[in-house]
Steps between C-alpha positions, in 0.01 A plus 500: 500500500757469222537798269470416133761656268394663175652216299334245726165680469520501122602133491207411727263708290616326183468154659158585637381611162621177337350282770157668523434651162278802494165489672383784275472231236351149510547226238255236387525235231199349327506284188871568464459880495655697786337828587616766745281734699662822621359688796476853359525675842814317598672581176409863546610500869841348408543747214421786739748360749769519233389848406514624862844345564633670181355832623714484815804600292345843454508556878875443530696819567807567294403310182592642166250618239597198289391266780173697538437473120571125495264444801234713340527296179460178692203641696331616177551164339346306791210744520427463130513119520268498803257733324495268201451194729207675674338596168548145371359330816199739502421448864493123481612297801709265287627440149521147348728402214718213374878492499508598127275806550646682800352847484749760371379739772614258766840442348532877453461553878783251561720656227447850625591395858810317379602799284463733804710271711770470231524866416499616861775242572701607195494871586709423810788409268475801279452741790739334747719813516207718609350263759609420856558142604176515702297619198652234282394233748143647527454521125636148455249379767215663309615333181530155656168525679313621192656208308374265775142628453537436124609148588183453702290596207714312244456177691123517433522318173717196462582416864159522657456262789245230431378491856388753759646299784626681803878538531704405806399827671134439440468761221301467181683595174304828500618584855858409406496720194350790692756450780787509248380818337422658836853425624632685195269799569600504868871524409411842344270617778190447285153383601433128451248348263181428696377146537195420280 
C-alpha cells in the first residue's frame, strides 16, 4: 500500500471536503428559500476532535512556557465555544437555519478552532530558537490538522452537497466526513469518533 505524504493527505482532505460537503449539515430549498440543518452531535464531535488534537501539544517534552501558554489559550477558546454551542443547541438533535441566519454559536466554534490552529502555528516562528526540529514538525502538524477540522466544519454552510449519494468507495458523506476527522485524530494517537 502506498504511503500518503502529509502534503498529499492535506490535499486529499481538502478535495474530499469540496467534493462531499459536510454530512453534519443538509441543505433543502423550498419556495426559493434554502435552509440548512446541522447535526448537533457531529458539530460537537468535530469540535472535540480539534480540541483533543490541540491538547496533544501539552504532552510534548521540551516545549517552552510560551508554547504551553499559546496551546492553553487555544484550548480554552475551543472549550468556551463548544460550551456556548451546547447551551445554544439545548440537547436538540439538529438546528435549522437559513444562510442569512447562521447561528453565531456555530461560527464561533469554527472561529475558535481556526484561531487555535493559527496561534499554535505562529508560535513555532516566535519560539523557533527554543524548539528542536522534531518539536517544530510536531507543532506544525497539530496546527495543520486543527485547521483541517475547522475546514470540515466551515464547509457546512455554502458548499453542502445536494445529494447523499455514495462516493466511489461506497461511503456516504457522513462516513467520509467521519473518516477524514478520524484520520486526523489517528495521526496524533487519539481515539476515533464513533459511528452513529
